[in-house]
N, C-alpha and C positions, 0 to 999 in steps of 0.2 A: 504493499500500501503506499503512497508517493502522495505528498502534500497535495499534490494537482489534483488526485484523486477525491481526496477530503473537501477541497475547494469548488469542484464540479458538484459534488454530492449537497454539498451546502446550497447553492448556486440553484439547483433543481428543486430542494427543498422549498427553497423560499419562493417558488412559482407555486406552490402547492397549499405551503402552510404560512399563512401571513406573517412574519417578522413582528415582536412587539413594537409597539411606538412610540416613539419620543413622547414626554409629557406623562403628567401624572392625573389630569384633572377625572373626573368620576365619569363622564359624557365620555371620555377616549377610552377609559380602561373598559366601559362597558359596550361600545361597539368593538373593542378588540376581541373581548371574551366571547363575544356574539359571533364574532367572524371565526376566531379560533375552533369554536364549538362547532359550527358548519364545517369548516374544512378539514377538522378531525374525525366529524361522522361521514362525509361522503369519502374520505381516504378507508377508515376504518370498516364501512360497509361494502366497499370495492375488496379489500383484503380477505376479509372475513367469509364472504359469499366464494371467492374464489379458494381459498385456502380450505373451505369444507365440500368443494365442488372437488378438486382433487384429492384431498385427503380426508375423506369423511369421518375416518376414526378419529381426526382429532376435536370432532364438535365436543366427544364427552370431555373432553379437558377444560372446558368451557361452561361452566354450572352458573355462574352469576349472572348479571345484568350486564347483556352486550353493549348498550348505550356507554356504560360507565367502562367495559371492557375496550370501546371503541377510543377514549378520550384518553385512559390510561396507556395504550398502546402507541399512538401517533405521538404522544405527549413524551415518552420514552424514548422514541425512534428520534425525536427533534433533539433532546438533550443527548443521547449518544453521537449521533452524528454532527451536531455542530461543534463537538467537542474534541473529536478523534486526533485533532492536530495539539490537543492538550491531553493526551491518552492519560497522565497520570490525574487528572483531575476526576476520573470517572472508572479510572481500572475496577476500583472496589465495587462501583455502583454494578458494573458487568459482570465482575466474579457474582456479587450476590444475587444478579439474576438470575445469573446460571444455574445457582445453588436451587432458590425459589422455583425455577420451573421444573428442573429435577424432582423437588420434592411433590410438586404439583403433576407431576406424571408426564411429564416431557422427555423423550427419550431423543438419543441420539439423532436415531432416523427419522425424528419430526422434525429436525432443522431443515432438510430441501425442501418438503413442499412448503415450509414458512417462508423461504427464499424464493421458490419459484413463484409464490403467490404476490408476495411483495412486489417481487419486480415487474409482474404481471399489470399490476394496481397501477404502480407507477408509469409504465408504459399508456396503460388505459389513460390516465390523468392527463400526462403532460402529451400523448401523441406520438406516433412515430418521427417524426421530424424532430421534437425534441429531445426524445429519448431515443437517441441514437446508440450506433454500438459502443461508441466512444463515454458515453454518458451511463450505458449498463456497463460496462468495465470497471467504471468507477466506482458504482454502487454495488458491484460484486467483490471489488476490492474491499471498500469500507465494510461490507455485513460480513465477509470471510473474516475480517478481523477481529469484530464483535462478537461473531457466533465461535468464534476458535477460543478467545476470551471467556466464554459464557461454558462451552462443551468442556474446554481444560479446569475449570474450577468445579464443576459438578461433577464429571467423571476423572478425577485423579488417576485413576488406573489407566485412563487413555491418553493420556498426558503423550504429545509427542506424534498423534493419529494427524492424520492430513485429512479426514474425513470431513471435518465442518468445510475445510479450503474447497476441499475435491465437490461437495455438496453445491456449493456456492458455484464453482464454475462451471457445473452440470445445469444448474438453475435455469439459464437461459435457454438451454434446450428441451426443457419441461414446461416453458410459459404457455404454449400454444399444447391446448389437447390433442390427443392423438386422433387420428382418422377414425371415425365411427366403425369401419372394419377393415381391416387390412388386406381382406381377401377380395375385397371389391374395387383394390386399387389397380389392378391388372389389365 
């Protein structure tokens, strides 16, 4: 992961999730809160619909309020991606997230559909032109780093494995659903 990857991720994320405006007036903060909630909902709805489509078994991991889950998911994604060039600031958070997710039942194999669903959602939200191969590669680099840190913290016995990185690299191939019937392609 290069600093350039982090900057690309930050720029594309800012096109989806509004950055906090300057100023502390109640009206500014109310408008921002509403805009942030709506942006989180849209991205979260896209993401979870896709995740449950490609990995229906993951639905059982989410027992609570999905509206609240949307907000938590996108807020954490924003926090982690915006601070990737200051990894020391969020390393503990990423490690704790890995352990929390493991305790909630997330397996190493669940990271691949998660990453695939997220990349697909970003592509849907930004469009093909803005979510081009260069942008996708930057997101894969950043998400691979986050996933690797989470997996290594949650599964210390698997330390050193490259499955999370391989998973992220293969995620773009899994973005599109497979043809309905491979035998009909002839």
